[in-house]
C-alpha positions in Angstrom: 8.9 40.0 94.1 9.8 39.8 90.4 6.9 39.2 88.0 6.8 36.3 85.6 6.9 37.4 82.0 4.5 35.8 79.6 4.9 36.3 75.8 1.5 36.4 74.2 1.0 34.9 70.8 0.4 38.2 69.0 3.7 39.6 70.4 5.7 36.7 69.2 4.0 36.8 65.8 4.7 40.5 65.4 8.4 40.1 66.2 8.6 37.1 63.8 7.0 39.2 61.1 9.6 41.9 61.6 12.3 39.3 61.1 14.0 40.3 64.3 17.4 38.7 65.0 16.4 36.8 68.1 19.9 36.6 69.6 20.5 40.3 69.3 16.9 41.1 70.4 17.3 38.9 73.5 20.6 40.6 74.5 18.9 44.0 74.1 15.7 43.1 75.8 17.7 41.6 78.8 18.6 45.2 79.7 15.0 46.2 80.2 13.6 43.0 81.5 14.5 43.5 85.2 12.6 46.9 85.2 9.5 45.3 83.6 9.6 42.6 86.2 10.3 44.8 89.3 9.1 48.3 88.6 6.7 48.3 85.6 5.2 51.6 86.7 8.2 53.5 85.5 7.1 52.9 81.9 4.4 55.2 80.5 0.8 53.9 80.3 -0.8 54.1 76.9 -3.7 56.5 77.3 -7.1 54.8 77.5 -5.6 51.3 78.1 -4.0 49.2 80.8 -0.9 48.8 78.6 2.5 50.2 79.3 5.1 50.9 76.6 8.8 50.1 76.6 11.0 51.6 73.9 13.9 49.4 72.8 16.1 51.9 70.9 19.9 52.1 70.1 20.9 48.5 70.1 23.1 47.3 67.2 21.3 44.9 65.0 17.9 45.5 66.5 15.4 48.0 64.9 13.9 50.6 67.2 10.8 48.9 68.8 7.9 49.8 71.0 7.0 46.8 73.2 3.6 46.9 74.9 2.8 45.0 78.1 0.1 44.6 80.7 0.7 43.8 84.4 -1.7 41.4 86.0 -0.9 40.5 89.6 2.4 38.7 89.6 2.7 38.5 85.8 3.6 40.9 83.0 2.1 40.0 79.7 4.1 41.1 76.6 1.2 41.7 74.2 2.5 43.7 71.2 5.6 44.9 69.4 5.9 47.5 66.6 8.6 49.4 64.8 9.3 53.0 65.8 9.7 55.1 62.7 12.7 57.4 62.7 14.8 59.5 60.5 17.0 56.5 59.6 14.2 54.9 57.6 13.3 52.1 60.1 
């Protein structure tokens, strides 16, 4: 059964602070969302936490991002987002 996604306040605030283009971000995130909902264990767990990390990389108009989430029963809570530094200066 697919999990319900919940966007925590901090997650939304961090994306807003990064001035993410929401339309492009939504299009890119839609490619990963089914896996988060159905098979979250495929994403690596952050050592010492209950968080898992999704890397959103290679989408035009969207900076490379790490998105952190926690699974709690039938929900997945999107809790944080941060830029992934790379050689292109992002």
